[in-house]
Backbone as CSV, one residue per row, in Angstrom:
resi,resn,N_x,N_y,N_z,CA_x,CA_y,CA_z,C_x,C_y,C_z
1,MET,-121.774,86.193,-23.844,-120.942,85.074,-23.442,-119.468,85.430,-23.612
2,GLY,-118.661,84.787,-22.793,-117.223,85.026,-22.815,-116.531,84.185,-23.869
3,LYS,-115.269,83.867,-23.602,-114.484,83.131,-24.581,-114.925,81.675,-24.659
4,THR,-114.558,81.018,-25.737,-114.925,79.633,-25.960,-113.753,78.727,-25.595
5,ILE,-114.057,77.655,-24.880,-113.070,76.662,-24.474,-113.327,75.404,-25.291
6,LYS,-112.268,74.790,-25.785,-112.389,73.578,-26.605,-112.100,72.346,-25.754
7,ASN,-112.977,71.352,-25.846,-112.770,70.066,-25.188,-111.973,69.199,-26.155
8,ILE,-110.748,68.819,-25.769,-109.899,68.047,-26.683,-110.310,66.578,-26.782
9,LYS,-111.114,66.118,-25.844,-111.541,64.710,-25.869,-112.703,64.488,-26.831
10,ASN,-113.718,65.365,-26.758,-114.901,65.150,-27.602,-115.090,66.217,-28.685
11,GLY,-114.183,67.197,-28.737,-114.238,68.220,-29.775,-115.263,69.309,-29.560
12,ALA,-116.030,69.227,-28.486,-117.077,70.218,-28.232,-116.468,71.577,-27.871
13,SER,-117.164,72.624,-28.229,-116.798,73.978,-27.822,-117.753,74.403,-26.719
14,ILE,-117.186,74.932,-25.645,-117.999,75.355,-24.507,-117.790,76.846,-24.308
15,ALA,-118.875,77.606,-24.390,-118.793,79.054,-24.199,-118.767,79.358,-22.708
16,LYS,-117.725,80.074,-22.281,-117.683,80.485,-20.878,-118.718,81.588,-20.675
17,PRO,-119.400,81.582,-19.552,-120.422,82.604,-19.313,-119.796,83.941,-18.942
18,ASP,-120.583,84.977,-19.027,-120.174,86.256,-18.463,-120.340,86.146,-16.959
19,PRO,-119.461,86.799,-16.197,-119.580,86.717,-14.737,-120.879,87.319,-14.218
20,VAL,-121.435,86.667,-13.208,-122.611,87.145,-12.496,-122.139,87.449,-11.078
21,ASN,-122.462,88.632,-10.583,-121.980,89.023,-9.257,-122.849,88.420,-8.148
22,GLU,-122.813,87.084,-8.094,-123.560,86.362,-7.066,-122.709,85.193,-6.604
23,GLU,-122.457,85.144,-5.295,-121.616,84.085,-4.753,-122.439,82.870,-4.345
24,VAL,-121.895,81.711,-4.633,-122.426,80.445,-4.148,-121.384,79.958,-3.145
25,PHE,-121.783,79.740,-1.917,-120.827,79.388,-0.868,-120.473,77.911,-0.915
26,PHE,-119.171,77.640,-0.915,-118.686,76.272,-0.773,-118.664,75.987,0.715
27,GLU,-119.474,75.025,1.124,-119.633,74.767,2.546,-118.967,73.470,2.970
28,GLY,-118.129,72.938,2.111,-117.396,71.740,2.488,-117.782,70.536,1.666
29,GLY,-117.215,69.424,2.055,-117.331,68.234,1.244,-116.023,68.073,0.486
30,VAL,-115.960,67.097,-0.356,-114.722,66.815,-1.071,-114.897,67.157,-2.548
31,MET,-114.221,68.207,-2.991,-114.206,68.587,-4.405,-112.816,68.261,-4.936
32,ILE,-112.737,67.265,-5.811,-111.450,66.799,-6.329,-111.455,66.851,-7.853
33,THR,-110.333,67.282,-8.402,-110.108,67.170,-9.845,-108.693,66.650,-10.060
34,GLU,-108.499,66.026,-11.205,-107.174,65.616,-11.637,-106.990,66.123,-13.057
35,THR,-105.736,66.486,-13.378,-105.419,66.953,-14.728,-104.161,66.253,-15.221
36,ASP,-103.939,66.373,-16.524,-102.663,65.938,-17.062,-101.655,67.070,-16.823
37,THR,-100.456,66.953,-17.353,-99.420,67.968,-17.089,-99.704,69.302,-17.774
38,ALA,-100.617,69.320,-18.728,-100.984,70.570,-19.409,-102.210,71.229,-18.784
39,GLY,-102.757,70.654,-17.709,-103.922,71.241,-17.057,-105.254,70.843,-17.666
40,ILE,-105.256,69.771,-18.470,-106.497,69.266,-19.054,-107.147,68.315,-18.035
41,ILE,-108.405,68.523,-17.748,-109.100,67.724,-16.738,-109.243,66.272,-17.197
42,THR,-108.789,65.357,-16.325,-108.923,63.925,-16.587,-109.915,63.272,-15.625
43,TYR,-110.227,63.971,-14.531,-111.182,63.454,-13.539,-111.786,64.632,-12.791
44,ALA,-113.081,64.566,-12.558,-113.780,65.578,-11.753,-114.859,64.849,-10.963
45,ASN,-114.739,64.877,-9.643,-115.713,64.123,-8.845,-117.081,64.805,-8.823
46,ARG,-118.050,64.088,-8.303,-119.446,64.548,-8.314,-119.611,65.903,-7.629
47,LYS,-118.957,66.092,-6.486,-119.082,67.354,-5.738,-118.567,68.536,-6.575
48,PHE,-117.466,68.331,-7.296,-116.936,69.384,-8.163,-117.922,69.694,-9.287
49,ARG,-118.472,68.654,-9.886,-119.434,68.849,-10.974,-120.680,69.574,-10.469
50,GLU,-121.150,69.201,-9.291,-122.332,69.868,-8.725,-122.044,71.343,-8.459
51,MET,-120.872,71.642,-7.915,-120.541,73.024,-7.570,-120.346,73.892,-8.812
52,THR,-119.727,73.324,-9.838,-119.453,74.109,-11.045,-120.617,74.107,-12.030
53,VAL,-121.551,73.189,-11.881,-122.726,73.004,-12.731,-122.350,72.495,-14.138
54,TYR,-121.106,72.028,-14.296,-120.687,71.418,-15.560,-120.879,69.907,-15.461
55,SER,-121.182,69.274,-16.581,-121.322,67.821,-16.613,-119.944,67.170,-16.732
56,LYS,-119.908,65.894,-16.448,-118.676,65.110,-16.594,-118.168,65.202,-18.039
57,GLU,-119.093,65.108,-18.995,-118.731,65.147,-20.419,-118.143,66.505,-20.816
58,GLU,-118.645,67.563,-20.208,-118.106,68.891,-20.496,-116.717,69.070,-19.889
59,LEU,-116.500,68.510,-18.711,-115.244,68.739,-17.988,-114.084,67.867,-18.456
60,ILE,-114.301,66.574,-18.640,-113.202,65.675,-18.989,-112.718,65.997,-20.405
61,GLY,-111.441,66.383,-20.499,-110.863,66.774,-21.792,-110.806,68.273,-21.992
62,THR,-111.263,69.041,-21.012,-111.306,70.502,-21.103,-110.225,71.100,-20.198
63,PRO,-109.602,72.206,-20.625,-108.645,72.874,-19.739,-109.310,73.292,-18.428
64,HIS,-108.560,73.159,-17.330,-109.120,73.498,-16.014,-109.495,74.977,-15.937
65,SER,-108.961,75.780,-16.825,-109.293,77.209,-16.835,-110.745,77.458,-17.220
66,ILE,-111.488,76.413,-17.537,-112.908,76.575,-17.856,-113.644,77.269,-16.711
67,ASN,-113.175,77.068,-15.475,-113.871,77.709,-14.361,-113.063,78.859,-13.753
68,ARG,-112.118,79.392,-14.522,-111.340,80.538,-14.053,-112.187,81.806,-14.118
69,HIS,-112.246,82.501,-13.006,-112.982,83.762,-12.943,-112.077,84.882,-13.454
70,PRO,-112.619,85.848,-14.202,-111.785,86.943,-14.721,-111.156,87.818,-13.633
71,ASP,-111.643,87.731,-12.392,-111.029,88.480,-11.287,-109.710,87.858,-10.820
72,MET,-109.402,86.669,-11.307,-108.160,85.998,-10.906,-106.993,86.490,-11.763
73,PRO,-105.947,87.019,-11.109,-104.794,87.503,-11.871,-103.954,86.354,-12.431
74,LYS,-103.375,86.584,-13.611,-102.493,85.587,-14.222,-101.318,85.266,-13.306
75,ALA,-100.819,86.261,-12.612,-99.645,86.083,-11.748,-99.886,85.029,-10.663
76,ALA,-101.093,84.928,-10.173,-101.400,83.928,-9.144,-101.211,82.525,-9.705
77,PHE,-101.607,82.324,-10.946,-101.477,81.010,-11.569,-100.053,80.732,-12.032
78,GLU,-99.317,81.789,-12.381,-97.913,81.598,-12.756,-97.134,81.015,-11.586
79,LYS,-97.357,81.554,-10.397,-96.680,81.040,-9.193,-97.099,79.595,-8.915
80,MET,-98.387,79.309,-9.105,-98.881,77.953,-8.911,-98.164,76.986,-9.843
81,TRP,-98.100,77.323,-11.148,-97.458,76.443,-12.123,-95.976,76.253,-11.812
82,GLU,-95.288,77.324,-11.434,-93.862,77.208,-11.069,-93.694,76.202,-9.940
83,THR,-94.543,76.288,-8.940,-94.447,75.435,-7.755,-94.731,73.973,-8.080
84,ILE,-95.838,73.697,-8.767,-96.205,72.294,-9.007,-95.294,71.642,-10.047
85,LYS,-94.780,72.421,-10.999,-93.839,71.853,-11.976,-92.511,71.477,-11.327
86,ARG,-92.195,72.105,-10.199,-90.999,71.733,-9.425,-91.233,70.466,-8.610
87,GLY,-92.475,69.983,-8.614,-92.790,68.774,-7.865,-93.254,69.053,-6.451
88,GLU,-93.589,70.301,-6.172,-94.014,70.694,-4.833,-95.512,70.965,-4.794
89,MET,-96.077,70.904,-3.584,-97.493,71.200,-3.400,-97.706,72.710,-3.332
90,TRP,-98.801,73.177,-3.928,-99.177,74.592,-3.887,-100.526,74.687,-3.199
91,GLU,-100.717,75.767,-2.455,-102.018,76.022,-1.838,-102.300,77.509,-1.931
92,GLY,-103.539,77.856,-2.258,-103.895,79.262,-2.334,-105.394,79.468,-2.480
93,TYR,-105.790,80.714,-2.317,-107.196,81.103,-2.471,-107.500,81.314,-3.949
94,VAL,-108.621,80.776,-4.391,-109.016,80.911,-5.792,-110.498,81.259,-5.870
95,LYS,-110.785,82.252,-6.700,-112.174,82.613,-7.018,-112.481,81.950,-8.351
96,ASN,-113.422,81.036,-8.350,-113.800,80.311,-9.555,-115.177,80.735,-10.038
97,MET,-115.441,80.441,-11.312,-116.720,80.789,-11.909,-117.426,79.517,-12.375
98,ARG,-118.696,79.429,-12.054,-119.517,78.296,-12.438,-120.045,78.458,-13.871
99,LYS,-120.660,77.429,-14.377,-121.248,77.452,-15.720,-122.330,78.519,-15.839
100,ASP,-123.001,78.840,-14.726,-124.057,79.853,-14.743,-123.514,81.269,-14.500
101,GLY,-122.186,81.411,-14.413,-121.568,82.726,-14.227,-121.395,83.150,-12.784
102,LYS,-122.065,82.454,-11.854,-121.914,82.769,-10.433,-120.517,82.341,-9.986
103,TYR,-120.062,82.866,-8.857,-118.709,82.548,-8.407,-118.701,81.876,-7.047
104,TYR,-117.567,81.261,-6.753,-117.352,80.670,-5.433,-115.867,80.752,-5.101
105,TRP,-115.586,80.890,-3.813,-114.216,80.939,-3.303,-113.864,79.613,-2.649
106,VAL,-112.624,79.187,-2.850,-112.103,77.998,-2.195,-110.622,78.195,-1.880
107,ILE,-110.132,77.422,-0.933,-108.694,77.253,-0.790,-108.391,75.982,-1.567
108,VAL,-107.502,76.102,-2.538,-107.158,74.955,-3.376,-105.759,74.477,-3.004
109,TRP,-105.599,73.177,-2.882,-104.257,72.597,-2.798,-104.078,71.738,-4.033
110,ILE,-102.901,71.843,-4.623,-102.590,71.072,-5.834,-101.250,70.386,-5.609
111,LYS,-101.207,69.101,-5.889,-99.937,68.408,-5.780,-99.717,67.542,-7.012
112,PRO,-98.461,67.382,-7.380,-98.134,66.562,-8.548,-98.372,65.079,-8.289
113,LYS,-98.675,64.362,-9.368,-98.745,62.895,-9.340,-97.500,62.411,-10.095
114,PHE,-96.834,61.418,-9.531,-95.587,60.920,-10.102,-95.731,59.486,-10.596
115,ASP,-94.968,59.135,-11.640,-94.903,57.738,-12.067,-93.799,57.042,-11.272
116,ASN,-93.524,55.785,-11.575,-92.530,55.006,-10.824,-91.102,55.536,-10.956
117,GLU,-90.833,56.286,-12.018,-89.492,56.854,-12.218,-89.360,58.248,-11.612
118,GLY,-90.446,58.745,-10.998,-90.395,60.067,-10.381,-90.741,61.210,-11.313
119,ASN,-91.257,60.901,-12.495,-91.680,61.935,-13.442,-93.092,62.410,-13.098
120,ILE,-93.332,63.693,-13.244,-94.682,64.224,-13.022,-95.560,63.809,-14.196
121,VAL,-96.691,63.160,-13.887,-97.599,62.691,-14.935,-98.954,63.392,-14.892
122,GLY,-99.139,64.249,-13.897,-100.390,64.980,-13.777,-100.452,65.653,-12.422
123,TYR,-101.627,66.201,-12.129,-101.817,66.925,-10.874,-103.176,66.568,-10.284
124,ILE,-103.234,66.593,-8.970,-104.492,66.365,-8.271,-104.768,67.597,-7.416
125,ALA,-106.021,68.030,-7.403,-106.396,69.224,-6.650,-107.593,68.928,-5.770
126,GLY,-107.531,69.448,-4.568,-108.641,69.363,-3.632,-108.969,70.759,-3.138
127,ARG,-110.124,70.935,-2.586,-110.562,72.254,-2.139,-111.025,72.208,-0.700
128,LYS,-110.746,73.311,0.008,-111.179,73.473,1.391,-112.041,74.728,1.486
129,VAL,-112.848,74.789,2.528,-113.686,75.964,2.777,-112.762,77.135,3.140
130,PRO,-112.941,78.278,2.472,-112.062,79.419,2.740,-112.444,80.180,4.008
131,ASP,-111.474,80.873,4.562,-111.679,81.769,5.694,-112.305,83.056,5.139
132,ARG,-113.514,83.371,5.552,-114.242,84.525,4.985,-113.493,85.834,5.220
133,ASN,-112.843,86.003,6.372,-112.095,87.241,6.635,-110.870,87.346,5.741
134,MET,-110.249,86.222,5.455,-109.058,86.210,4.610,-109.405,86.573,3.161
135,ILE,-110.601,86.235,2.723,-111.013,86.539,1.343,-110.916,88.035,1.069
136,LYS,-111.325,88.863,2.028,-111.258,90.317,1.842,-109.818,90.765,1.563
137,LYS,-108.873,90.233,2.303,-107.455,90.549,2.115,-106.966,90.058,0.747
138,ILE,-107.335,88.841,0.400,-106.923,88.239,-0.867,-107.512,89.010,-2.050
139,GLU,-108.778,89.433,-1.934,-109.405,90.205,-3.018,-108.619,91.480,-3.292
140,LEU,-108.181,92.150,-2.250,-107.363,93.361,-2.417,-106.062,93.054,-3.140
141,GLU,-105.383,92.005,-2.704,-104.130,91.599,-3.345,-104.342,91.275,-4.812
142,TYR,-105.403,90.517,-5.103,-105.677,90.126,-6.485,-106.032,91.335,-7.345
143,ARG,-106.775,92.298,-6.783,-107.108,93.522,-7.525,-105.842,94.282,-7.909
144,GLN,-104.910,94.378,-6.947,-103.635,95.059,-7.223,-102.837,94.307,-8.279
145,MET,-102.823,92.994,-8.200,-102.114,92.189,-9.193,-102.721,92.372,-10.582
146,LEU,-104.053,92.419,-10.657,-104.731,92.642,-11.940,-104.387,94.013,-12.511
147,GLU,-104.353,95.024,-11.657,-103.974,96.370,-12.111,-102.580,96.359,-12.720
148,ASN,-101.660,95.626,-12.103,-100.286,95.534,-12.605,-100.204,94.796,-13.940
149,GLU,-101.179,93.956,-14.228,-101.196,93.200,-15.486,-101.708,94.034,-16.650
150,ARG,-102.377,95.126,-16.343,-102.976,95.949,-17.412,-101.974,96.923,-17.979
């Protein structure tokens, strides 16, 4: 098993699985999550829970990185955080890992949620079906980014 993630809402520790080299295809539907400003999940719809194989109780209160695949470079998320903290929408390809270690690709869009004074109070993310040809290009880019991180 991989690293352990702590759920701040219920105190549970969740062991991330080791990656399994088997893809589960996201074929559409609405996968939505919401987080607070620190990336802690505050909402995960049924489709997201089904795809990730995590329960509502496991997800709510847990960092969204619970489903981060080790093939994802830190630099990709740094750019995402810079963009959404500026109050702008970010969109990109993400390889995620399910509770069973299998992976799936999605195009994720993330946009800030604002209060009445214009302060960012959280983020909402939705997922789209990825372009299969584009994934090959993105995988190469991410591999190079990971090499640069080592």
